[in-house]
PAGU-915854 format. One line per field, with one value per residue (C-alpha): residue in one letter; x negated, y, z negated. Coordinates in nm, 3 decimals. Layout:
! PAGU-915854
res: c(A/...)
c1: c(X/...)
c2: c(Y/...)
c3: c(Z/...)
This chain:
! PAGU-915854
res: c(M/I/G/K/T/A/V/A/A/R/L/L/R/Y/T/E/K/E/K/A/G/G/T/E/P/R/V/L/Y/S/E/G/I/R/C/R/V/P/T/A/E/R/E/F/A/A/L/R/R/V/H/D/K/Q/G/A/K/R/K/V/P/A/K/Y/E/L/P/E/P/G/E/A/A/T/H/I/R/R/A/R/P/N/G/R/K/Y/W/A/A/A/A/D/R/A/T/A/T/H/V/R/R/E/G/D/G/Y/V/D/E/I/Q/A/V/H/V/I/V/S/F/G/L/D/E/V/N/P/D/N/P/E/Q/V/R/Q/S/F/E/F/V/R/A/M/M/T/G/L/Y/P/G/V/Q/M/K/L/V/S/Q/A/D/G/A/G/K/A/H/H/V/H/S/V/L/N/A/V/V/L/V/R/M/D/V/D/G/Q/V/W/E/A/G/R/K/M/S/G/A/L/T/D/I/G/R/L/R/E/R/A/D/N/F/I/E/Q/H/G/A/A/Y/G/V/E/Q/K/L/P/S/V/T/E/Q/T/A/E/K/R/S/T/R/D/R/R/M/A/A/K/G/E/I/S/N/H/D/I/I/R/A/A/F/E/D/A/M/N/D/A/R/S/T/D/L/D/G/F/V/E/V/M/S/E/H/D/V/T/V/N/H/R/V/T/R/A/G/K/P/D/E/K/H/A/L/S/Y/R/L/D/D/M/K/T/P/V/R/G/T/S/L/G/D/H/Y/A/F/D/S/A/V/Q/Q/L/E/A/N/A/A/G/E/E/R/E/P/R/P/E/Q/L/R/V/G/A/P/K/P/L/T/V/P/T/A/R/V/L/A/D/A/Q/A/V/V/D/G/L/A/R/A/E/R/A/A/Q/A/E/Q/Q/I/K/A/N/F/L/P/A/I/I/E/D/F/D/A/A/V/E/A/D/R/L/G/D/F/I/E/L/A/R/L/A/N/A/T/R/E/K/E/A/T/R/K/A/Q/E/A/Q/Q/A/Q/T/T/A/I/F/S/P/D/G/K/A/Q/A/Q/P/V/I/A/P/D/P/R/M/T/A/P/A/V/K/L/A/P/N/E/Q/V/E/A/V/L/E/E/V/I/A/P/A/E/A/K/R/H/Q/M/I/T/E/L/L/G/N/E/E/A/A/K/A/A/E/R/E/Q/Q/A/E/A/A/L/Q/A/A/P/E/R/R/T/Q/G/K/P/L/F/G/V/S/L/A/D/L/R/K/G/A/Q/E/N/R/G/A/A/M/N/A/Q/K/S/E/E/V/S/N/G/T/P/E/P/E/T/I/G/E/A/T/T/V/V/E/E/P/P/A/A/S/P/R/L/S/Q/H/H/V/A/E/R/K/R/L/Q/R/L/R/L/E/L/V/E/V/E/D/D/D/E/D/E/Q/G/A/E/G/P/A/L/G/G)
c1: c(-13.389/-13.067/-12.789/-12.508/-12.346/-11.999/-12.239/-12.514/-12.560/-12.587/-12.865/-13.054/-13.091/-13.153/-13.453/-13.670/-13.488/-13.711/-13.620/-13.576/-13.866/-14.126/-14.435/-14.630/-14.434/-14.173/-14.242/-14.576/-14.524/-14.173/-14.122/-13.818/-13.802/-13.583/-13.451/-13.662/-13.675/-13.567/-13.255/-13.154/-12.840/-12.746/-12.843/-12.699/-12.385/-12.368/-12.426/-12.142/-11.918/-12.044/-11.918/-11.587/-11.765/-11.737/-11.440/-11.374/-11.180/-11.144/-10.901/-11.004/-11.160/-10.957/-10.999/-11.084/-10.941/-10.885/-10.503/-10.214/-10.047/-9.769/-9.948/-10.105/-10.483/-10.479/-10.911/-11.238/-11.602/-11.823/-12.156/-12.303/-12.625/-12.855/-12.780/-12.547/-12.183/-11.810/-11.443/-11.220/-10.838/-10.852/-10.748/-10.603/-10.438/-10.624/-10.967/-10.898/-11.009/-10.920/-10.619/-10.676/-10.544/-10.503/-10.651/-10.385/-10.512/-10.801/-11.184/-11.463/-11.709/-12.026/-12.247/-12.617/-12.782/-13.054/-13.368/-13.659/-13.989/-14.179/-14.549/-14.729/-14.993/-15.205/-15.106/-15.121/-15.282/-15.060/-15.397/-15.569/-15.438/-15.588/-15.430/-15.060/-15.113/-15.210/-14.915/-14.682/-14.775/-14.721/-14.367/-14.320/-14.488/-14.200/-13.952/-13.949/-13.995/-13.726/-13.474/-13.594/-13.296/-13.166/-13.220/-13.389/-13.558/-13.865/-13.960/-14.295/-14.241/-14.479/-14.278/-14.076/-14.121/-14.375/-14.547/-14.526/-14.533/-14.282/-14.127/-13.725/-13.586/-13.248/-13.103/-12.821/-12.508/-12.429/-12.705/-12.862/-13.016/-12.895/-13.135/-13.254/-13.261/-13.290/-13.191/-12.836/-12.738/-12.664/-12.526/-12.549/-12.262/-12.189/-12.251/-12.480/-12.365/-12.435/-12.791/-12.894/-12.799/-12.793/-13.078/-13.183/-13.181/-13.417/-13.630/-13.714/-13.792/-13.999/-14.199/-14.258/-14.413/-14.631/-14.735/-14.818/-14.913/-14.989/-15.376/-15.444/-15.263/-15.470/-15.042/-14.995/-14.693/-14.720/-14.384/-14.224/-14.053/-13.621/-13.651/-13.840/-13.679/-13.381/-13.527/-13.532/-13.217/-13.318/-13.126/-13.208/-13.109/-13.399/-13.708/-13.558/-13.567/-13.927/-14.098/-13.997/-14.146/-13.780/-13.635/-13.324/-13.016/-13.071/-13.483/-13.404/-13.168/-13.495/-13.712/-13.529/-13.439/-13.830/-13.872/-13.633/-13.743/-14.094/-13.935/-13.962/-13.633/-13.499/-13.457/-13.114/-12.796/-12.706/-13.096/-13.134/-12.795/-12.884/-13.293/-13.086/-12.852/-13.156/-13.245/-12.931/-12.775/-12.493/-12.475/-12.166/-12.118/-11.832/-11.696/-11.465/-11.246/-11.354/-11.346/-11.301/-11.540/-11.657/-11.698/-11.896/-12.096/-12.192/-12.349/-12.377/-12.514/-12.445/-12.589/-12.381/-12.351/-12.243/-11.905/-11.908/-12.134/-12.369/-12.368/-12.709/-12.684/-12.664/-12.990/-13.147/-13.171/-13.451/-13.167/-12.846/-12.725/-12.899/-13.224/-13.158/-13.123/-13.434/-13.655/-13.499/-13.501/-13.886/-13.964/-13.754/-14.000/-14.287/-14.407/-14.484/-14.129/-14.064/-14.241/-14.029/-14.149/-14.411/-14.332/-14.478/-14.687/-14.818/-15.229/-15.452/-15.387/-15.566/-15.922/-15.973/-16.224/-16.581/-16.697/-17.085/-17.289/-17.263/-16.927/-16.857/-17.091/-16.957/-16.568/-16.712/-16.870/-16.555/-16.321/-16.528/-16.574/-16.160/-16.190/-16.409/-16.126/-15.885/-16.029/-16.147/-15.816/-15.661/-15.878/-15.837/-15.443/-15.482/-15.677/-15.397/-15.145/-15.337/-15.456/-15.080/-15.024/-15.388/-15.312/-15.048/-15.236/-15.492/-15.505/-15.852/-16.017/-15.817/-15.945/-16.287/-16.259/-16.163/-16.433/-16.727/-16.603/-16.500/-16.243/-16.242/-16.176/-15.847/-15.767/-15.788/-15.603/-15.302/-15.311/-15.246/-14.964/-14.784/-14.853/-14.667/-14.366/-14.276/-14.263/-14.093/-13.797/-13.831/-13.814/-13.444/-13.342/-13.349/-13.192/-12.903/-12.871/-12.797/-12.463/-12.182/-12.179/-11.898/-11.925/-11.639/-11.521/-11.460/-11.715/-11.890/-12.291/-12.508/-12.748/-13.142/-13.372/-13.685/-13.960/-14.184/-14.531/-14.785/-15.052/-14.839/-14.988/-14.677/-14.648/-14.813/-14.444/-14.480/-14.300/-14.144/-14.284/-14.061/-14.034/-14.423/-14.422/-14.177/-14.368/-14.702/-14.509/-14.356/-14.734/-14.873/-14.597/-14.538/-14.796/-14.762/-14.395/-14.501/-14.719/-14.447/-14.204/-14.470/-14.550/-14.174/-14.131/-14.390/-14.266/-13.962/-14.063/-14.268/-13.981/-13.698/-14.019/-14.107/-13.659/-13.658/-13.962/-13.798/-13.466/-13.627/-13.820/-13.453/-13.300/-13.585/-13.577/-13.199/-13.213/-13.477/-13.256/-12.934/-12.956/-12.979/-12.732/-12.481/-12.613/-12.489/-12.159/-12.230/-12.130/-12.472/-12.406/-12.138/-11.859/-11.652/-11.424/-11.187/-11.189/-11.159/-10.817/-10.667/-10.695/-10.604/-10.264/-10.177/-10.203/-9.998/-9.716/-9.684/-9.636/-9.382/-9.176/-9.222/-9.097/-8.793/-8.658/-8.694/-8.471/-8.211/-8.198/-8.150/-7.921/-7.909/-7.806/-7.482/-7.482/-7.341/-7.099/-7.045/-6.724/-6.707/-7.081/-7.265/-7.587/-7.821/-8.070/-8.390/-8.637/-9.003/-9.240/-9.391/-9.695/-10.002/-10.150/-10.391/-10.678/-10.843/-11.150/-11.372/-11.270/-11.294/-11.665/-11.762/-11.591/-11.754/-12.099/-12.029/-11.910/-12.242/-12.440/-12.259/-12.424/-12.781/-12.702/-12.444/-12.626/-12.548/-12.196/-12.207/-12.286/-12.060/-11.750/-11.890/-11.871/-11.512/-11.387/-11.161/-11.349/-11.371/-11.630/-11.894/-12.015/-12.403/-12.442)
c2: c(6.195/6.390/6.307/6.432/6.318/6.407/6.275/6.463/6.229/5.871/6.058/6.222/5.921/5.658/5.821/5.755/5.446/5.121/4.848/4.486/4.285/4.609/4.509/4.940/5.239/5.327/5.740/5.873/6.233/6.423/6.843/7.040/7.347/7.593/7.313/7.099/6.724/6.570/6.839/6.782/6.645/6.895/7.200/7.073/7.055/7.386/7.596/7.415/7.523/7.862/7.947/7.740/7.433/7.123/6.869/7.097/6.936/6.976/6.790/6.524/6.652/6.539/6.219/6.191/5.874/5.726/5.767/5.485/5.410/5.653/5.926/6.235/6.327/6.631/6.733/6.696/6.666/6.983/7.072/7.403/7.539/7.433/7.064/7.011/6.864/6.958/6.893/7.159/7.151/7.119/7.383/7.108/6.756/6.593/6.661/6.558/6.237/6.199/6.315/6.475/6.274/6.531/6.383/6.303/6.394/6.554/6.426/6.607/6.829/6.755/6.793/6.726/6.692/6.440/6.547/6.217/6.347/6.047/5.985/5.702/5.526/5.680/6.011/5.932/5.607/5.488/5.423/5.698/5.950/6.252/6.198/6.115/6.413/6.651/6.566/6.557/6.950/6.999/6.887/7.150/7.373/7.318/7.288/7.573/7.742/7.599/7.656/7.967/8.034/7.628/7.397/7.083/6.786/6.586/6.237/6.107/5.702/5.472/5.175/5.068/4.763/4.949/5.108/5.397/5.750/5.935/6.230/6.188/6.601/6.661/7.004/7.147/7.240/7.545/7.783/7.943/8.238/8.476/8.376/8.460/8.178/8.204/8.542/8.404/8.548/8.309/8.442/8.290/8.048/7.937/7.562/7.479/7.384/7.449/7.529/7.397/7.123/6.963/6.751/6.873/7.261/7.104/6.985/7.215/7.453/7.183/7.147/7.574/7.547/7.246/7.468/7.741/7.611/7.249/7.254/7.383/7.092/6.806/6.759/6.741/6.670/6.344/6.342/6.417/6.789/6.771/6.856/6.576/6.331/6.382/6.258/5.912/5.853/5.559/5.445/5.294/4.994/5.031/5.101/4.833/4.594/4.719/4.672/4.315/4.257/4.229/4.427/4.564/4.580/4.967/4.898/4.654/4.865/5.150/4.904/4.833/5.117/5.215/4.938/4.976/5.366/5.238/4.995/5.158/5.081/5.330/5.610/5.693/5.579/5.327/5.120/5.238/5.097/4.738/4.730/4.751/4.450/4.227/4.272/4.213/4.553/4.669/5.032/5.206/5.538/5.783/6.108/6.306/6.549/6.483/6.742/7.033/7.303/7.147/6.788/6.561/6.265/5.956/5.690/5.391/5.046/4.719/4.362/4.053/3.964/4.324/4.362/4.761/4.961/5.241/5.566/5.743/6.060/5.799/5.579/5.982/6.277/6.084/5.788/6.062/6.117/6.428/6.327/6.013/6.168/6.386/6.104/5.949/6.264/6.265/5.889/5.980/6.255/6.066/6.271/6.177/6.187/6.267/5.940/5.762/5.958/5.766/5.589/5.627/5.391/5.439/5.393/5.145/5.314/5.633/5.497/5.546/5.793/5.615/5.835/5.884/5.837/6.161/6.172/5.875/6.010/6.353/6.158/5.941/6.220/6.391/6.116/6.022/6.369/6.365/6.045/6.168/6.511/6.266/6.052/6.383/6.498/6.186/6.138/6.527/6.417/6.160/6.337/6.566/6.268/6.142/6.447/6.451/6.079/6.076/6.414/6.223/5.882/6.025/6.431/6.557/6.192/6.322/6.735/6.578/6.361/6.644/6.849/6.628/6.559/6.107/6.016/5.708/5.722/6.001/5.667/5.453/5.634/5.714/5.413/5.305/5.532/5.411/5.068/5.126/5.329/5.057/4.813/4.973/5.053/4.710/4.621/4.841/4.713/4.356/4.487/4.626/4.300/4.100/3.978/3.812/3.438/3.271/2.910/2.664/2.774/3.134/3.315/3.544/3.445/3.699/3.588/3.562/3.812/3.707/3.888/3.977/3.784/3.961/3.852/3.961/4.343/4.591/4.787/5.189/5.396/5.754/5.986/6.328/6.594/6.781/6.446/6.444/6.858/6.766/6.456/6.642/6.901/6.677/6.522/6.837/6.984/6.656/6.659/7.074/6.956/6.651/6.849/7.150/6.928/6.739/7.115/7.219/6.841/6.892/7.261/7.143/6.890/7.067/7.330/6.996/6.904/7.247/7.243/6.916/6.937/7.255/7.076/6.804/7.061/7.237/6.954/6.838/7.162/7.149/6.793/6.944/7.245/6.985/6.924/7.300/7.425/7.165/7.234/7.584/7.478/7.585/7.420/7.377/7.535/7.785/7.612/7.269/6.986/7.066/7.441/7.283/7.047/7.305/7.547/7.260/7.210/7.564/7.561/7.251/7.434/7.762/7.529/7.305/7.668/7.803/7.490/7.464/7.838/7.790/7.495/7.691/7.986/7.756/7.531/7.155/6.901/6.746/6.354/6.213/5.915/5.687/5.471/5.377/5.445/5.714/5.823/6.100/6.234/6.197/6.496/6.382/6.497/6.802/6.815/6.858/7.253/7.391/7.515/7.825/7.834/7.938/7.570/7.391/7.461/7.450/7.081/6.989/7.094/6.970/6.627/6.637/6.657/6.429/6.153/6.275/6.334/6.014/5.971/6.345/6.262/5.980/6.170/6.467/6.188/6.078/6.432/6.564/6.800/7.113/7.309/6.972/6.765/6.952/6.858/6.876/6.886)
c3: c(-8.530/-8.691/-8.915/-9.111/-9.470/-9.634/-9.959/-10.026/-10.345/-10.200/-9.944/-10.198/-10.424/-10.170/-10.038/-10.371/-10.489/-10.484/-10.181/-10.354/-10.355/-10.240/-10.410/-10.317/-10.406/-10.180/-10.246/-10.173/-10.129/-10.247/-10.315/-10.267/-10.099/-10.301/-10.526/-10.804/-10.666/-11.022/-11.016/-10.641/-10.670/-10.924/-10.786/-10.437/-10.601/-10.800/-10.467/-10.325/-10.590/-10.555/-10.176/-10.270/-10.065/-10.323/-10.150/-9.847/-9.605/-9.241/-9.012/-8.797/-8.472/-8.142/-7.981/-7.555/-7.438/-7.080/-6.979/-7.040/-6.722/-6.657/-6.841/-6.643/-6.745/-6.897/-6.992/-6.821/-6.925/-6.833/-6.901/-6.998/-6.808/-7.133/-7.069/-7.354/-7.203/-7.397/-7.302/-7.143/-6.950/-6.637/-6.408/-6.156/-6.246/-5.982/-6.141/-6.504/-6.604/-7.005/-7.228/-7.585/-7.907/-8.176/-8.501/-8.784/-9.141/-9.308/-9.378/-9.634/-9.504/-9.420/-9.772/-9.612/-9.274/-9.289/-9.066/-9.039/-8.852/-8.733/-8.703/-8.472/-8.610/-8.364/-8.535/-8.946/-9.040/-9.357/-9.499/-9.541/-9.807/-9.647/-9.300/-9.524/-9.732/-9.434/-9.214/-9.517/-9.563/-9.207/-9.233/-9.508/-9.326/-8.990/-9.216/-9.428/-9.051/-8.906/-9.173/-9.388/-9.584/-9.662/-10.004/-9.924/-10.042/-9.847/-9.947/-9.773/-9.704/-9.495/-9.615/-9.225/-8.994/-8.814/-9.203/-8.965/-9.228/-9.178/-9.409/-9.500/-9.487/-9.656/-9.627/-9.786/-9.531/-9.718/-9.642/-9.988/-9.878/-9.542/-9.250/-8.870/-8.602/-8.288/-8.340/-8.468/-8.853/-9.066/-9.420/-9.746/-9.807/-9.473/-9.344/-9.095/-8.781/-8.407/-8.314/-8.683/-8.627/-8.282/-8.203/-7.888/-8.014/-8.307/-8.105/-7.863/-8.178/-8.337/-7.988/-8.067/-8.382/-8.308/-8.047/-8.247/-8.595/-8.491/-8.478/-8.786/-8.923/-8.688/-8.513/-8.135/-7.954/-7.774/-7.678/-7.353/-7.340/-7.412/-7.089/-6.948/-7.195/-7.021/-6.663/-6.840/-7.147/-7.320/-7.585/-7.944/-7.791/-7.542/-7.772/-8.008/-7.764/-7.571/-7.958/-7.956/-7.568/-7.423/-7.185/-7.147/-6.885/-6.837/-6.820/-6.566/-6.353/-6.416/-6.278/-5.940/-5.908/-5.875/-5.660/-5.433/-5.399/-5.300/-5.013/-4.685/-4.569/-4.831/-4.657/-4.679/-4.935/-4.731/-4.732/-5.082/-5.185/-4.961/-5.132/-5.483/-5.417/-5.308/-5.700/-5.807/-5.877/-5.746/-5.643/-5.634/-5.478/-5.662/-5.466/-5.645/-5.468/-5.129/-4.862/-5.125/-5.168/-5.572/-5.433/-5.651/-5.564/-5.866/-5.892/-6.124/-6.159/-6.254/-6.289/-6.225/-6.643/-6.707/-6.782/-6.724/-6.463/-6.636/-6.493/-6.311/-6.567/-6.833/-6.714/-6.697/-6.427/-6.244/-6.163/-6.114/-5.729/-5.685/-5.775/-5.593/-5.285/-5.257/-5.393/-5.059/-4.824/-4.960/-4.827/-4.508/-4.477/-4.547/-4.851/-5.201/-5.434/-5.779/-5.973/-6.308/-6.626/-6.758/-7.061/-7.438/-7.574/-7.937/-7.911/-8.109/-8.506/-8.601/-8.766/-9.124/-9.155/-9.355/-9.678/-9.688/-9.932/-10.062/-10.036/-10.236/-10.510/-10.568/-10.545/-10.819/-10.987/-11.036/-11.100/-11.454/-11.511/-11.532/-11.682/-11.961/-11.983/-12.034/-12.289/-12.459/-12.516/-12.575/-12.871/-12.977/-12.966/-13.219/-13.438/-13.451/-13.521/-13.787/-13.981/-14.161/-14.238/-14.388/-14.593/-14.746/-14.808/-15.006/-14.955/-15.097/-14.934/-14.590/-14.576/-14.705/-14.389/-14.152/-14.269/-14.214/-13.922/-14.015/-13.764/-13.838/-14.184/-14.091/-13.885/-14.161/-14.399/-14.113/-14.093/-14.491/-14.453/-14.146/-14.298/-14.638/-14.448/-14.200/-14.504/-14.683/-14.390/-14.361/-14.703/-14.656/-14.359/-14.508/-14.802/-14.582/-14.344/-14.698/-14.706/-14.916/-14.897/-15.088/-15.268/-15.276/-15.644/-15.484/-15.620/-15.455/-15.404/-15.271/-14.976/-15.091/-14.972/-14.780/-14.873/-14.574/-14.509/-14.625/-14.399/-14.115/-14.036/-14.066/-13.741/-13.711/-13.764/-13.652/-13.868/-13.694/-13.695/-13.962/-14.209/-14.209/-14.283/-14.596/-14.708/-14.724/-14.944/-15.143/-15.174/-15.266/-15.497/-15.698/-15.890/-15.989/-16.091/-16.240/-16.524/-16.532/-16.686/-16.937/-17.057/-17.096/-17.278/-17.517/-17.569/-17.631/-17.870/-18.073/-18.131/-18.252/-18.490/-18.713/-18.670/-18.872/-19.076/-19.201/-19.228/-19.414/-19.664/-19.678/-19.805/-20.023/-20.258/-20.214/-20.392/-20.682/-20.742/-20.804/-21.158/-21.223/-21.034/-21.163/-21.515/-21.482/-21.310/-20.954/-20.690/-20.469/-20.188/-20.325/-20.215/-20.393/-20.234/-20.536/-20.413/-20.059/-20.088/-20.355/-20.024/-19.775/-20.001/-20.060/-19.654/-19.615/-19.841/-19.617/-19.340/-19.473/-19.587/-19.312/-19.083/-19.372/-19.313/-18.910/-18.952/-19.221/-18.951/-18.714/-18.824/-18.933/-18.685/-18.758/-18.705/-18.406/-18.460/-18.198/-18.279/-18.638/-18.710/-18.711/-18.643/-18.769/-18.549/-18.694/-18.606/-18.512/-18.814/-18.878/-18.748/-18.987/-19.136/-18.923/-19.130/-19.026/-18.831/-19.131/-19.292/-19.050/-19.010/-19.322/-19.383/-19.080/-19.259/-19.587/-19.416/-19.282/-19.609/-19.761/-19.547/-19.580/-19.968/-20.101/-20.471/-20.521/-20.373/-20.629/-20.924/-20.810/-20.827/-21.210/-21.315/-21.196/-21.476/-21.488/-21.292/-20.969/-20.872/-20.709/-20.381/-20.285/-19.938)
């Protein structure tokens, strides 16, 4: 079977879409030729875009219809030597039968070609995996040979009503690579047509491939050849009704034809027509262009309950006028006539190959080996996954367990880390979900957080690789960093303690030397409060004098008169005089010493004299 579609994506998805209510996998095998199965849809579209075929349009093809009353026919149906028919303009209106109707508008170009290769139950038993695999390999080899430069996706199934194994081949309608098919060259980017999409030509090439390579795959062609198939053209309706045990009208006519030909009275056309009428079949003999060189004869058949007759050529070449006349002449001459083509009947399903005990034992050994290898790989993967979490829980214990091969201990440590992480994340999630609710008096109240049940085991959480590495590095570096900070703190503390002790010793020495210095009439630290006060007053006076001089030079503002009242504009108070940096530093030092030596200040205040009170600082 071959078909075409203007939507390749839909067909590609259909071949792998599971059927609703299906209990078994639909796809048995799948493979991409010059593309990958998961990305076939995108790769098909990419090729169409490369060659500007994506979304391409074509004009609606013309139709050929019977002429309306009063309308003259212009075209006639002709046949090529290979049997393929086509429409052509009639040279003489007397022979024309149809009228050409031009198409209106445009339609999408085809995007994919659909080819189905099916195997009968007597050829491939779908319950035998080896037969299914071998038949799929055969279809792959055949389709690759028939279409050597085309992208395609192959999908093997056995889910039909008859459970027959069949392979869907979805081909991109655009050629991917330059190829030569039966002497005709197809360049890359060209659309497939003609011999590549004609079902008759495809069957002929498939028959040739089966004849040459079928034996290597255990495949033989049981269907009649293309030429033999034209002898009896069975429609889908004929096959469908036959599968149900019913007989179609066409098969009834075919059977009546054979019975009439076997009758002794069927030696000429008139006798044959009479015998066919006894079988309730009306035979119509039509002659066109009678008396002319290209005179043509045709037979058609009709049952009583049929609205329109069926042509003999539609039933098959065996039932056409030329074949019927040859058979009648053979009957008249007493010779054996050409019999009806034998109908192909599907035989019993191909039996399953029963394996021997040795084969079963070998297969079991292979399966056991694969199972052991899979378990070992899973165990190794689990060990690698447990190592980092185990280090986070206890570095030394994890390293020791890994060295000794104690994987149970590694798993315990890793699970402990995962449980802690899961608990932490659960608590963070609960805190994030805490919302504020309002009481009747309008005050916000926090919704209480319910602590997780300690009896419930928190699910294991697997950290990302980068998070695991960062956690391990932080765990290893944290103790060293803490120890370093501790050493720095101790060192700074020792230095501060030494400085404080030194300051205390200096203060104590100053207290002891204070009475002696006061008796000598000298300040304790070389500066007396009287000197500072005197300097401050001098600075203040100098600042005031400078301000007055500036006001005199600028002129004194005159009073403003508003009505009868006189208003004097007052200047803002002058800023306090600024002390030199030396005096500011000395003042701060003295203030600090005053707080520490209150008693000395009290004694100095009692002894104020001509030299001014001396401050011990």
